[in-house]
N, CA, C and O atoms as CSV, one atom per row, in Angstrom:
chain,resi,resn,atom,element,x,y,z
A,1,THR,N,N,58.013,130.691,158.417
A,1,THR,CA,C,57.115,130.203,157.376
A,1,THR,C,C,57.161,131.131,156.176
A,1,THR,O,O,57.424,132.325,156.313
A,2,MET,N,N,56.910,130.588,155.030
A,2,MET,CA,C,56.944,131.367,153.798
A,2,MET,C,C,55.539,131.853,153.477
A,2,MET,O,O,54.548,131.267,153.912
A,3,LYS,N,N,55.472,132.918,152.721
A,3,LYS,CA,C,54.175,133.440,152.293
A,3,LYS,C,C,53.539,132.465,151.313
A,3,LYS,O,O,54.228,131.690,150.650
A,4,THR,N,N,52.242,132.515,151.234
A,4,THR,CA,C,51.520,131.697,150.284
A,4,THR,C,C,51.162,132.554,149.087
A,4,THR,O,O,50.482,133.571,149.224
A,5,VAL,N,N,51.617,132.146,147.919
A,5,VAL,CA,C,51.288,132.851,146.687
A,5,VAL,C,C,50.019,132.222,146.162
A,5,VAL,O,O,49.933,131.000,146.047
A,6,LYS,N,N,49.034,133.038,145.841
A,6,LYS,CA,C,47.739,132.515,145.405
A,6,LYS,C,C,47.501,132.870,143.951
A,6,LYS,O,O,47.913,133.926,143.471
A,7,SER,N,N,46.834,131.973,143.269
A,7,SER,CA,C,46.539,132.186,141.861
A,7,SER,C,C,45.195,131.553,141.566
A,7,SER,O,O,44.768,130.638,142.269
A,8,SER,N,N,44.529,132.034,140.535
A,8,SER,CA,C,43.266,131.401,140.163
A,8,SER,C,C,43.358,130.936,138.726
A,8,SER,O,O,44.123,131.475,137.926
A,9,GLU,N,N,42.582,129.951,138.419
A,9,GLU,CA,C,42.567,129.334,137.103
A,9,GLU,C,C,41.975,130.291,136.079
A,9,GLU,O,O,41.170,131.152,136.434
A,10,ASN,N,N,42.354,130.158,134.837
A,10,ASN,CA,C,41.787,130.955,133.751
A,10,ASN,C,C,40.322,130.562,133.582
A,10,ASN,O,O,40.036,129.380,133.390
A,11,PRO,N,N,39.386,131.507,133.646
A,11,PRO,CA,C,37.968,131.157,133.541
A,11,PRO,C,C,37.591,130.557,132.196
A,11,PRO,O,O,36.547,129.915,132.084
A,12,ASP,N,N,38.416,130.751,131.170
A,12,ASP,CA,C,38.115,130.218,129.851
A,12,ASP,C,C,38.579,128.773,129.693
A,12,ASP,O,O,38.261,128.135,128.689
A,13,SER,N,N,39.318,128.247,130.658
A,13,SER,CA,C,39.858,126.902,130.521
A,13,SER,C,C,38.748,125.875,130.671
A,13,SER,O,O,37.674,126.171,131.194
A,14,SER,N,N,39.027,124.655,130.199
A,14,SER,CA,C,38.028,123.600,130.246
A,14,SER,C,C,37.839,123.058,131.656
A,14,SER,O,O,36.825,122.421,131.940
A,15,GLU,N,N,38.799,123.300,132.545
A,15,GLU,CA,C,38.706,122.792,133.905
A,15,GLU,C,C,37.786,123.640,134.772
A,15,GLU,O,O,37.456,123.243,135.889
A,16,GLY,N,N,37.371,124.785,134.284
A,16,GLY,CA,C,36.513,125.655,135.069
A,16,GLY,C,C,37.327,126.538,135.986
A,16,GLY,O,O,38.508,126.787,135.745
A,17,LYS,N,N,36.690,127.004,137.031
A,17,LYS,CA,C,37.357,127.926,137.946
A,17,LYS,C,C,37.813,127.166,139.184
A,17,LYS,O,O,36.997,126.812,140.035
A,18,ALA,N,N,39.105,126.918,139.285
A,18,ALA,CA,C,39.672,126.407,140.529
A,18,ALA,C,C,40.028,127.644,141.313
A,18,ALA,O,O,40.973,128.348,140.955
A,19,GLU,N,N,39.313,127.922,142.354
A,19,GLU,CA,C,39.355,129.240,142.982
A,19,GLU,C,C,40.749,129.665,143.401
A,19,GLU,O,O,41.415,130.359,142.633
A,20,VAL,N,N,41.220,129.290,144.563
A,20,VAL,CA,C,42.507,129.775,145.048
A,20,VAL,C,C,43.340,128.571,145.445
A,20,VAL,O,O,42.854,127.665,146.121
A,21,VAL,N,N,44.596,128.565,145.022
A,21,VAL,CA,C,45.469,127.429,145.270
A,21,VAL,C,C,46.705,127.901,146.000
A,21,VAL,O,O,47.301,128.906,145.613
A,22,ASP,N,N,47.104,127.201,147.047
A,22,ASP,CA,C,48.329,127.531,147.762
A,22,ASP,C,C,49.505,126.916,147.018
A,22,ASP,O,O,49.549,125.704,146.803
A,23,VAL,N,N,50.456,127.757,146.626
A,23,VAL,CA,C,51.570,127.289,145.820
A,23,VAL,C,C,52.782,126.949,146.668
A,23,VAL,O,O,53.539,126.046,146.312
A,24,LEU,N,N,52.985,127.634,147.766
A,24,LEU,CA,C,54.210,127.456,148.540
A,24,LEU,C,C,53.963,126.813,149.901
A,24,LEU,O,O,54.512,127.278,150.900
A,25,GLN,N,N,53.172,125.783,149.968
A,25,GLN,CA,C,52.886,125.138,151.244
A,25,GLN,C,C,53.938,124.107,151.638
A,25,GLN,O,O,53.961,123.691,152.796
A,26,VAL,N,N,54.791,123.686,150.743
A,26,VAL,CA,C,55.757,122.627,151.024
A,26,VAL,C,C,56.684,122.981,152.177
A,26,VAL,O,O,56.834,122.149,153.071
A,27,PRO,N,N,57.324,124.162,152.229
A,27,PRO,CA,C,58.200,124.469,153.365
A,27,PRO,C,C,57.457,124.445,154.697
A,27,PRO,O,O,58.024,124.038,155.710
A,28,GLU,N,N,56.204,124.873,154.710
A,28,GLU,CA,C,55.429,124.845,155.947
A,28,GLU,C,C,55.143,123.409,156.368
A,28,GLU,O,O,55.151,123.102,157.560
A,29,ALA,N,N,54.891,122.527,155.405
A,29,ALA,CA,C,54.653,121.120,155.726
A,29,ALA,C,C,55.906,120.506,156.326
A,29,ALA,O,O,55.819,119.692,157.246
A,30,GLU,N,N,57.066,120.889,155.817
A,30,GLU,CA,C,58.323,120.378,156.360
A,30,GLU,C,C,58.512,120.860,157.794
A,30,GLU,O,O,58.947,120.091,158.652
A,31,GLU,N,N,58.190,122.126,158.064
A,31,GLU,CA,C,58.308,122.656,159.427
A,31,GLU,C,C,57.359,121.925,160.369
A,31,GLU,O,O,57.730,121.601,161.497
A,32,ASP,N,N,56.132,121.663,159.909
A,32,ASP,CA,C,55.166,120.945,160.739
A,32,ASP,C,C,55.673,119.549,161.071
A,32,ASP,O,O,55.525,119.079,162.199
A,33,ALA,N,N,56.268,118.893,160.090
A,33,ALA,CA,C,56.789,117.549,160.306
A,33,ALA,C,C,57.915,117.576,161.333
A,33,ALA,O,O,58.017,116.677,162.167
A,34,GLN,N,N,58.754,118.595,161.277
A,34,GLN,CA,C,59.852,118.702,162.237
A,34,GLN,C,C,59.309,118.964,163.637
A,34,GLN,O,O,59.821,118.403,164.606
A,35,LYS,N,N,58.298,119.794,163.762
A,35,LYS,CA,C,57.727,120.114,165.075
A,35,LYS,C,C,57.084,118.891,165.724
A,35,LYS,O,O,57.190,118.693,166.934
A,36,THR,N,N,56.418,118.073,164.910
A,36,THR,CA,C,55.720,116.910,165.457
A,36,THR,C,C,56.627,115.701,165.571
A,36,THR,O,O,56.205,114.670,166.094
A,37,GLY,N,N,57.854,115.795,165.099
A,37,GLY,CA,C,58.799,114.685,165.218
A,37,GLY,C,C,58.577,113.609,164.187
A,37,GLY,O,O,58.999,112.472,164.403
A,38,ASP,N,N,57.934,113.911,163.074
A,38,ASP,CA,C,57.719,112.923,162.024
A,38,ASP,C,C,59.054,112.542,161.401
A,38,ASP,O,O,59.994,113.337,161.374
A,39,SER,N,N,59.120,111.333,160.911
A,39,SER,CA,C,60.350,110.861,160.276
A,39,SER,C,C,60.527,111.525,158.921
A,39,SER,O,O,59.610,112.154,158.392
A,40,ASN,N,N,61.715,111.375,158.376
A,40,ASN,CA,C,62.040,111.959,157.082
A,40,ASN,C,C,61.154,111.370,155.989
A,40,ASN,O,O,60.721,112.091,155.091
A,41,ASP,N,N,60.878,110.054,156.057
A,41,ASP,CA,C,60.016,109.413,155.056
A,41,ASP,C,C,58.593,109.966,155.129
A,41,ASP,O,O,57.955,110.218,154.108
A,42,SER,N,N,58.114,110.147,156.355
A,42,SER,CA,C,56.772,110.692,156.539
A,42,SER,C,C,56.680,112.098,155.961
A,42,SER,O,O,55.695,112.457,155.315
A,43,ARG,N,N,57.710,112.877,156.200
A,43,ARG,CA,C,57.743,114.248,155.687
A,43,ARG,C,C,57.751,114.238,154.160
A,43,ARG,O,O,57.046,115.029,153.535
A,44,LYS,N,N,58.535,113.358,153.558
A,44,LYS,CA,C,58.594,113.274,152.091
A,44,LYS,C,C,57.233,112.878,151.522
A,44,LYS,O,O,56.821,113.385,150.479
A,45,ARG,N,N,56.534,111.968,152.211
A,45,ARG,CA,C,55.204,111.570,151.738
A,45,ARG,C,C,54.232,112.751,151.788
A,45,ARG,O,O,53.433,112.940,150.871
A,46,LYS,N,N,54.303,113.552,152.875
A,46,LYS,CA,C,53.431,114.726,152.987
A,46,LYS,C,C,53.721,115.727,151.877
A,46,LYS,O,O,52.805,116.278,151.267
A,47,VAL,N,N,55.013,115.957,151.623
A,47,VAL,CA,C,55.402,116.896,150.575
A,47,VAL,C,C,54.933,116.390,149.226
A,47,VAL,O,O,54.386,117.160,148.437
A,48,ALA,N,N,55.135,115.104,148.942
A,48,ALA,CA,C,54.702,114.533,147.666
A,48,ALA,C,C,53.187,114.621,147.535
A,48,ALA,O,O,52.670,114.920,146.459
A,49,SER,N,N,52.477,114.361,148.629
A,49,SER,CA,C,51.021,114.438,148.610
A,49,SER,C,C,50.548,115.864,148.326
A,49,SER,O,O,49.623,116.075,147.542
A,50,LEU,N,N,51.193,116.837,148.969
A,50,LEU,CA,C,50.832,118.235,148.720
A,50,LEU,C,C,51.102,118.619,147.276
A,50,LEU,O,O,50.289,119.296,146.646
A,51,ASN,N,N,52.244,118.186,146.749
A,51,ASN,CA,C,52.571,118.501,145.353
A,51,ASN,C,C,51.550,117.897,144.407
A,51,ASN,O,O,51.098,118.565,143.478
A,52,LEU,N,N,51.179,116.640,144.629
A,52,LEU,CA,C,50.216,115.969,143.772
A,52,LEU,C,C,48.858,116.659,143.846
A,52,LEU,O,O,48.222,116.898,142.819
A,53,THR,N,N,48.416,116.978,145.059
A,53,THR,CA,C,47.133,117.662,145.237
A,53,THR,C,C,47.142,119.010,144.538
A,53,THR,O,O,46.175,119.380,143.871
A,54,ARG,N,N,48.220,119.731,144.690
A,54,ARG,CA,C,48.337,121.059,144.089
A,54,ARG,C,C,48.293,120.963,142.566
A,54,ARG,O,O,47.615,121.752,141.909
A,55,LYS,N,N,49.014,120.000,142.012
A,55,LYS,CA,C,49.042,119.864,140.554
A,55,LYS,C,C,47.661,119.497,140.019
A,55,LYS,O,O,47.232,120.028,138.995
A,56,LYS,N,N,46.969,118.602,140.698
A,56,LYS,CA,C,45.640,118.200,140.248
A,56,LYS,C,C,44.656,119.362,140.339
A,56,LYS,O,O,43.842,119.562,139.437
A,57,ALA,N,N,44.728,120.118,141.412
A,57,ALA,CA,C,43.751,121.178,141.655
A,57,ALA,C,C,43.940,122.367,140.735
A,57,ALA,O,O,42.963,123.002,140.337
A,58,SER,N,N,45.177,122.679,140.390
A,58,SER,CA,C,45.383,123.944,139.708
A,58,SER,C,C,46.100,123.863,138.378
A,58,SER,O,O,45.953,124.754,137.541
A,59,GLY,N,N,46.863,122.826,138.170
A,59,GLY,CA,C,47.682,122.781,136.967
A,59,GLY,C,C,48.880,123.702,137.060
A,59,GLY,O,O,49.572,123.914,136.064
A,60,ILE,N,N,49.142,124.259,138.243
A,60,ILE,CA,C,50.264,125.170,138.449
A,60,ILE,C,C,51.401,124.377,139.058
A,60,ILE,O,O,51.209,123.642,140.027
A,61,LYS,N,N,52.589,124.529,138.485
A,61,LYS,CA,C,53.725,123.809,139.062
A,61,LYS,C,C,54.207,124.548,140.308
A,61,LYS,O,O,54.164,125.778,140.358
A,62,PRO,N,N,54.660,123.808,141.306
A,62,PRO,CA,C,55.137,124.451,142.529
A,62,PRO,C,C,56.452,125.183,142.287
A,62,PRO,O,O,57.216,124.829,141.390
A,63,ILE,N,N,56.701,126.188,143.081
A,63,ILE,CA,C,57.954,126.930,142.977
A,63,ILE,C,C,59.030,126.096,143.649
A,63,ILE,O,O,58.922,125.750,144.826
A,64,ALA,N,N,60.073,125.777,142.885
A,64,ALA,CA,C,61.048,124.797,143.343
A,64,ALA,C,C,62.254,125.408,144.046
A,64,ALA,O,O,62.837,124.764,144.919
A,65,ASN,N,N,62.646,126.626,143.693
A,65,ASN,CA,C,63.872,127.161,144.277
A,65,ASN,C,C,63.678,128.606,144.713
A,65,ASN,O,O,62.682,129.252,144.389
A,66,LYS,N,N,64.670,129.091,145.462
A,66,LYS,CA,C,64.579,130.448,146.003
A,66,LYS,C,C,64.594,131.509,144.916
A,66,LYS,O,O,63.899,132.519,145.026
A,67,ALA,N,N,65.380,131.293,143.866
A,67,ALA,CA,C,65.463,132.294,142.796
A,67,ALA,C,C,64.101,132.492,142.145
A,67,ALA,O,O,63.677,133.619,141.891
A,68,GLU,N,N,63.429,131.389,141.881
A,68,GLU,CA,C,62.104,131.478,141.268
A,68,GLU,C,C,61.111,132.125,142.235
A,68,GLU,O,O,60.271,132.927,141.826
A,69,PHE,N,N,61.212,131.776,143.513
A,69,PHE,CA,C,60.350,132.375,144.528
A,69,PHE,C,C,60.567,133.881,144.594
A,69,PHE,O,O,59.607,134.650,144.633
A,70,LYS,N,N,61.838,134.305,144.607
A,70,LYS,CA,C,62.152,135.741,144.668
A,70,LYS,C,C,61.580,136.464,143.452
A,70,LYS,O,O,61.065,137.577,143.565
A,71,LYS,N,N,61.675,135.817,142.286
A,71,LYS,CA,C,61.139,136.421,141.060
A,71,LYS,C,C,59.627,136.629,141.190
A,71,LYS,O,O,59.111,137.702,140.879
A,72,VAL,N,N,58.931,135.601,141.646
A,72,VAL,CA,C,57.477,135.692,141.815
A,72,VAL,C,C,57.138,136.727,142.882
A,72,VAL,O,O,56.189,137.497,142.731
A,73,GLN,N,N,57.917,136.742,143.959
A,73,GLN,CA,C,57.681,137.699,145.036
A,73,GLN,C,C,57.865,139.129,144.535
A,73,GLN,O,O,57.072,140.007,144.874
A,74,MET,N,N,58.898,139.371,143.735
A,74,MET,CA,C,59.132,140.715,143.194
A,74,MET,C,C,58.005,141.119,142.247
A,74,MET,O,O,57.572,142.271,142.250
A,75,GLN,N,N,57.529,140.168,141.433
A,75,GLN,CA,C,56.409,140.466,140.536
A,75,GLN,C,C,55.168,140.828,141.346
A,75,GLN,O,O,54.459,141.777,141.013
A,76,TRP,N,N,54.910,140.072,142.405
A,76,TRP,CA,C,53.757,140.329,143.252
A,76,TRP,C,C,53.862,141.703,143.897
A,76,TRP,O,O,52.885,142.451,143.927
A,77,GLU,N,N,55.053,142.043,144.418
A,77,GLU,CA,C,55.245,143.349,145.048
A,77,GLU,C,C,55.072,144.477,144.035
A,77,GLU,O,O,54.506,145.522,144.357
A,78,ALA,N,N,55.562,144.266,142.798
A,78,ALA,CA,C,55.392,145.278,141.754
A,78,ALA,C,C,53.912,145.475,141.432
A,78,ALA,O,O,53.459,146.603,141.240
A,79,LEU,N,N,53.165,144.382,141.375
A,79,LEU,CA,C,51.728,144.483,141.103
A,79,LEU,C,C,50.994,145.170,142.254
A,79,LEU,O,O,50.069,145.947,142.018
A,80,GLU,N,N,51.391,144.894,143.481
A,80,GLU,CA,C,50.784,145.568,144.631
A,80,GLU,C,C,51.064,147.069,144.585
A,80,GLU,O,O,50.182,147.874,144.884
A,81,GLU,N,N,52.285,147.448,144.215
A,81,GLU,CA,C,52.641,148.863,144.109
A,81,GLU,C,C,51.826,149.535,143.000
A,81,GLU,O,O,51.348,150.658,143.158
A,82,LYS,N,N,51.677,148.827,141.879
A,82,LYS,CA,C,50.884,149.356,140.766
A,82,LYS,C,C,49.424,149.538,141.197
A,82,LYS,O,O,48.790,150.538,140.859
A,83,LYS,N,N,48.901,148.563,141.945
A,83,LYS,CA,C,47.527,148.644,142.445
A,83,LYS,C,C,47.361,149.857,143.359
A,83,LYS,O,O,46.365,150.575,143.272
A,84,LYS,N,N,48.339,150.080,144.232
A,84,LYS,CA,C,48.298,151.224,145.148
A,84,LYS,C,C,48.306,152.533,144.363
A,84,LYS,O,O,47.535,153.444,144.666
A,85,ASN,N,N,49.180,152.631,143.349
A,85,ASN,CA,C,49.259,153.845,142.537
A,85,ASN,C,C,47.960,154.095,141.776
A,85,ASN,O,O,47.511,155.236,141.669
A,86,LEU,N,N,47.361,153.035,141.251
A,86,LEU,CA,C,46.099,153.187,140.522
A,86,LEU,C,C,44.972,153.642,141.450
A,86,LEU,O,O,44.131,154.450,141.056
A,87,ARG,N,N,44.955,153.125,142.679
A,87,ARG,CA,C,43.933,153.571,143.635
A,87,ARG,C,C,44.097,155.050,143.953
A,87,ARG,O,O,43.111,155.779,144.060
A,88,GLU,N,N,45.356,155.498,144.107
A,88,GLU,CA,C,45.599,156.918,144.368
A,88,GLU,C,C,45.160,157.763,143.175
A,88,GLU,O,O,44.568,158.829,143.344
A,89,GLU,N,N,45.453,157.281,141.972
A,89,GLU,CA,C,45.067,158.013,140.761
A,89,GLU,C,C,43.544,158.098,140.648
A,89,GLU,O,O,43.004,159.144,140.289
A,90,ILE,N,N,42.861,157.010,140.953
A,90,ILE,CA,C,41.396,157.018,140.924
A,90,ILE,C,C,40.851,158.008,141.948
A,90,ILE,O,O,39.888,158.722,141.668
A,91,GLY,N,N,41.456,158.054,143.126
A,91,GLY,CA,C,41.036,159.010,144.151
A,91,GLY,C,C,41.190,160.444,143.682
A,91,GLY,O,O,40.324,161.280,143.939
A,92,GLN,N,N,42.295,160.738,142.990
A,92,GLN,CA,C,42.514,162.086,142.467
A,92,GLN,C,C,41.487,162.427,141.391
A,92,GLN,O,O,40.979,163.547,141.347
A,93,ILE,N,N,41.185,161.471,140.534
A,93,ILE,CA,C,40.191,161.703,139.481
A,93,ILE,C,C,38.813,161.945,140.099
A,93,ILE,O,O,38.083,162.834,139.662
A,94,GLU,N,N,38.462,161.158,141.108
A,94,GLU,CA,C,37.175,161.361,141.780
A,94,GLU,C,C,37.102,162.741,142.426
A,94,GLU,O,O,36.053,163.384,142.396
A,95,GLN,N,N,38.205,163.200,143.008
A,95,GLN,CA,C,38.238,164.535,143.616
A,95,GLN,C,C,38.059,165.610,142.551
A,95,GLN,O,O,37.346,166.589,142.774
A,96,GLN,N,N,38.705,165.437,141.385
A,96,GLN,CA,C,38.547,166.397,140.286
A,96,GLN,C,C,37.094,166.453,139.828
A,96,GLN,O,O,36.556,167.534,139.590
A,97,ILE,N,N,36.464,165.298,139.706
A,97,ILE,CA,C,35.057,165.257,139.294
A,97,ILE,C,C,34.191,165.984,140.314
A,97,ILE,O,O,33.317,166.768,139.946
A,98,PHE,N,N,34.433,165.726,141.591
A,98,PHE,CA,C,33.670,166.396,142.648
A,98,PHE,C,C,33.845,167.908,142.566
A,98,PHE,O,O,32.869,168.653,142.663
A,99,ASP,N,N,35.090,168.367,142.387
A,99,ASP,CA,C,35.356,169.807,142.297
A,99,ASP,C,C,34.665,170.426,141.085
A,99,ASP,O,O,34.092,171.511,141.185
A,100,LEU,N,N,34.715,169.743,139.944
A,100,LEU,CA,C,34.065,170.266,138.737
A,100,LEU,C,C,32.546,170.337,138.908
A,100,LEU,O,O,31.918,171.317,138.508
A,101,GLU,N,N,31.963,169.304,139.500
A,101,GLU,CA,C,30.517,169.323,139.731
A,101,GLU,C,C,30.127,170.445,140.689
A,101,GLU,O,O,29.127,171.131,140.479
A,102,THR,N,N,30.918,170.624,141.735
A,102,THR,CA,C,30.637,171.691,142.698
A,102,THR,C,C,30.713,173.052,142.024
A,102,THR,O,O,29.842,173.898,142.228
A,103,ASN,N,N,31.751,173.266,141.221
A,103,ASN,CA,C,31.890,174.539,140.505
A,103,ASN,C,C,30.718,174.772,139.559
A,103,ASN,O,O,30.200,175.886,139.472
A,104,TYR,N,N,30.300,173.730,138.854
A,104,TYR,CA,C,29.171,173.856,137.932
A,104,TYR,C,C,27.918,174.288,138.688
A,104,TYR,O,O,27.214,175.205,138.266
A,105,LEU,N,N,27.648,173.625,139.802
A,105,LEU,CA,C,26.436,173.950,140.553
A,105,LEU,C,C,26.493,175.350,141.145
A,105,LEU,O,O,25.473,176.037,141.198
A,106,MET,N,N,27.667,175.785,141.590
A,106,MET,CA,C,27.795,177.128,142.163
A,106,MET,C,C,27.686,178.206,141.077
A,106,MET,O,O,27.031,179.229,141.277
A,107,GLU,N,N,28.321,177.974,139.941
A,107,GLU,CA,C,28.332,178.986,138.877
A,107,GLU,C,C,26.979,179.116,138.188
A,107,GLU,O,O,26.636,180.194,137.703
A,108,THR,N,N,26.223,178.055,138.139
A,108,THR,CA,C,24.953,178.093,137.406
A,108,THR,C,C,23.749,178.267,138.321
A,108,THR,O,O,22.608,178.207,137.861
A,109,ARG,N,N,23.985,178.478,139.583
A,109,ARG,CA,C,22.882,178.598,140.534
A,109,ARG,C,C,21.953,179.754,140.181
A,109,ARG,O,O,20.738,179.633,140.337
A,110,GLY,N,N,22.491,180.855,139.716
A,110,GLY,CA,C,21.679,182.030,139.442
A,110,GLY,C,C,20.798,181.904,138.216
A,110,GLY,O,O,19.712,182.483,138.188
A,111,HIS,N,N,21.218,181.182,137.220
A,111,HIS,CA,C,20.420,181.114,135.992
A,111,HIS,C,C,19.936,179.709,135.661
A,111,HIS,O,O,19.438,179.477,134.559
A,112,GLY,N,N,20.073,178.772,136.587
A,112,GLY,CA,C,19.512,177.439,136.404
A,112,GLY,C,C,20.577,176.403,136.091
A,112,GLY,O,O,21.580,176.685,135.435
A,113,ASN,N,N,20.332,175.212,136.575
A,113,ASN,CA,C,21.218,174.090,136.281
A,113,ASN,C,C,20.410,172.811,136.315
A,113,ASN,O,O,19.183,172.839,136.417
A,114,ILE,N,N,21.089,171.715,136.231
A,114,ILE,CA,C,20.389,170.442,136.136
A,114,ILE,C,C,19.586,170.120,137.397
A,114,ILE,O,O,18.583,169.412,137.318
A,115,LEU,N,N,20.005,170.623,138.547
A,115,LEU,CA,C,19.278,170.349,139.791
A,115,LEU,C,C,18.111,171.298,140.011
A,115,LEU,O,O,17.010,170.869,140.357
A,116,THR,N,N,18.350,172.571,139.813
A,116,THR,CA,C,17.307,173.560,140.111
A,116,THR,C,C,16.381,173.806,138.931
A,116,THR,O,O,15.291,174.353,139.098
A,117,GLY,N,N,16.801,173.414,137.760
A,117,GLY,CA,C,15.999,173.655,136.573
A,117,GLY,C,C,16.257,175.042,136.017
A,117,GLY,O,O,17.023,175.816,136.591
A,118,TRP,N,N,15.625,175.353,134.909
A,118,TRP,CA,C,15.863,176.632,134.243
A,118,TRP,C,C,14.659,177.566,134.356
A,118,TRP,O,O,14.594,178.592,133.679
A,119,LYS,N,N,13.725,177.208,135.203
A,119,LYS,CA,C,12.539,178.035,135.371
A,119,LYS,C,C,12.917,179.410,135.912
A,119,LYS,O,O,12.340,180.424,135.517
A,120,VAL,N,N,13.896,179.433,136.821
A,120,VAL,CA,C,14.363,180.706,137.381
A,120,VAL,C,C,14.900,181.586,136.259
A,120,VAL,O,O,14.626,182.785,136.219
A,121,SER,N,N,15.650,181.001,135.366
A,121,SER,CA,C,16.236,181.753,134.256
A,121,SER,C,C,15.149,182.296,133.334
A,121,SER,O,O,15.234,183.432,132.867
A,122,ILE,N,N,14.148,181.497,133.081
A,122,ILE,CA,C,13.054,181.937,132.211
A,122,ILE,C,C,12.256,183.056,132.878
A,122,ILE,O,O,11.867,184.017,132.215
A,123,ASN,N,N,12.011,182.941,134.178
A,123,ASN,CA,C,11.255,183.963,134.912
A,123,ASN,C,C,12.029,185.266,135.015
A,123,ASN,O,O,11.417,186.327,135.138
A,124,ARG,N,N,13.340,185.220,134.970
A,124,ARG,CA,C,14.151,186.435,135.096
A,124,ARG,C,C,13.931,187.392,133.930
A,124,ARG,O,O,14.144,188.597,134.066
A,125,ILE,N,N,13.523,186.884,132.833
A,125,ILE,CA,C,13.286,187.748,131.674
A,125,ILE,C,C,12.256,188.817,132.034
A,125,ILE,O,O,12.314,189.940,131.535
A,126,HIS,N,N,11.325,188.459,132.895
A,126,HIS,CA,C,10.250,189.367,133.272
A,126,HIS,C,C,10.611,190.263,134.451
A,126,HIS,O,O,9.862,191.187,134.768
A,127,LEU,N,N,11.748,190.009,135.109
A,127,LEU,CA,C,12.150,190.816,136.265
A,127,LEU,C,C,12.873,192.076,135.807
A,127,LEU,O,O,13.405,192.139,134.699
A,128,SER,N,N,12.879,193.052,136.661
A,128,SER,CA,C,13.582,194.296,136.339
A,128,SER,C,C,15.078,194.113,136.568
A,128,SER,O,O,15.501,193.182,137.254
A,129,ALA,N,N,15.856,194.988,136.002
A,129,ALA,CA,C,17.309,194.927,136.118
A,129,ALA,C,C,17.756,195.100,137.563
A,129,ALA,O,O,18.710,194.450,137.990
A,130,SER,N,N,17.095,195.954,138.316
A,130,SER,CA,C,17.492,196.177,139.713
A,130,SER,C,C,17.250,194.929,140.564
A,130,SER,O,O,18.039,194.639,141.464
A,131,THR,N,N,16.188,194.195,140.297
A,131,THR,CA,C,15.901,192.967,141.038
A,131,THR,C,C,16.967,191.912,140.753
A,131,THR,O,O,17.410,191.209,141.661
A,132,ILE,N,N,17.371,191.807,139.507
A,132,ILE,CA,C,18.409,190.842,139.125
A,132,ILE,C,C,19.725,191.186,139.807
A,132,ILE,O,O,20.408,190.296,140.314
A,133,LEU,N,N,20.092,192.477,139.827
A,133,LEU,CA,C,21.327,192.897,140.491
A,133,LEU,C,C,21.277,192.608,141.987
A,133,LEU,O,O,22.280,192.203,142.573
A,134,ALA,N,N,20.126,192.812,142.604
A,134,ALA,CA,C,19.982,192.541,144.036
A,134,ALA,C,C,20.162,191.048,144.327
A,134,ALA,O,O,20.797,190.677,145.314
A,135,GLU,N,N,19.605,190.205,143.472
A,135,GLU,CA,C,19.757,188.758,143.647
A,135,GLU,C,C,21.211,188.331,143.458
A,135,GLU,O,O,21.712,187.488,144.202
A,136,GLN,N,N,21.887,188.908,142.471
A,136,GLN,CA,C,23.293,188.581,142.247
A,136,GLN,C,C,24.142,189.011,143.438
A,136,GLN,O,O,25.065,188.298,143.831
A,137,GLN,N,N,23.840,190.166,144.012
A,137,GLN,CA,C,24.572,190.647,145.186
A,137,GLN,C,C,24.358,189.699,146.366
A,137,GLN,O,O,25.290,189.418,147.120
A,138,LYS,N,N,23.126,189.208,146.520
A,138,LYS,CA,C,22.821,188.269,147.592
A,138,LYS,C,C,23.621,186.968,147.401
A,138,LYS,O,O,24.134,186.404,148.368
A,139,ASP,N,N,23.721,186.500,146.152
A,139,ASP,CA,C,24.503,185.299,145.856
A,139,ASP,C,C,25.971,185.496,146.200
A,139,ASP,O,O,26.605,184.600,146.758
A,140,ILE,N,N,26.512,186.653,145.873
A,140,ILE,CA,C,27.917,186.953,146.166
A,140,ILE,C,C,28.147,186.974,147.671
A,140,ILE,O,O,29.153,186.453,148.153
A,141,GLU,N,N,27.225,187.570,148.412
A,141,GLU,CA,C,27.351,187.620,149.868
A,141,GLU,C,C,27.303,186.220,150.475
A,141,GLU,O,O,28.038,185.926,151.418
A,142,LEU,N,N,26.443,185.358,149.937
A,142,LEU,CA,C,26.364,183.985,150.426
A,142,LEU,C,C,27.658,183.227,150.141
A,142,LEU,O,O,28.120,182.446,150.973
A,143,GLN,N,N,28.237,183.454,148.974
A,143,GLN,CA,C,29.492,182.789,148.627
A,143,GLN,C,C,30.628,183.275,149.507
A,143,GLN,O,O,31.512,182.497,149.864
A,144,ASP,N,N,30.615,184.561,149.865
A,144,ASP,CA,C,31.668,185.123,150.712
A,144,ASP,C,C,31.619,184.549,152.121
A,144,ASP,O,O,32.649,184.424,152.784
A,145,GLN,N,N,30.438,184.206,152.568
A,145,GLN,CA,C,30.309,183.652,153.916
A,145,GLN,C,C,30.946,182.307,153.940
A,145,GLN,O,O,30.958,181.648,154.980
């Protein structure tokens, strides 16, 4: 059996949204006719009926030959590869964002950040230098662990 290529109608068209249409069902219909022992005329009627239904539903012409099918198949495979590459790129970007946010929160922990606020930083003005150094040493020890 051949793969089914699916397409959807342009949402801006006057026909509205014809959701998903099977474009390559004709070879499968021929195989079904052969399995059930249908006559050649019966098979031709089924194929013609499928073609007519497909044209009415989607306005998409059926793929008539192997060369055209191969072309569509190669385009589909190229789009799938592009989709895979874009997903990987998005994953890398998300990881970079996570790393940058983590670094921001770790580096600004001592003097305030968007999560902890800046009250600690304001209160430090009133602390002695030795207390500030002790807190910084504690932060370094926590990071080393």
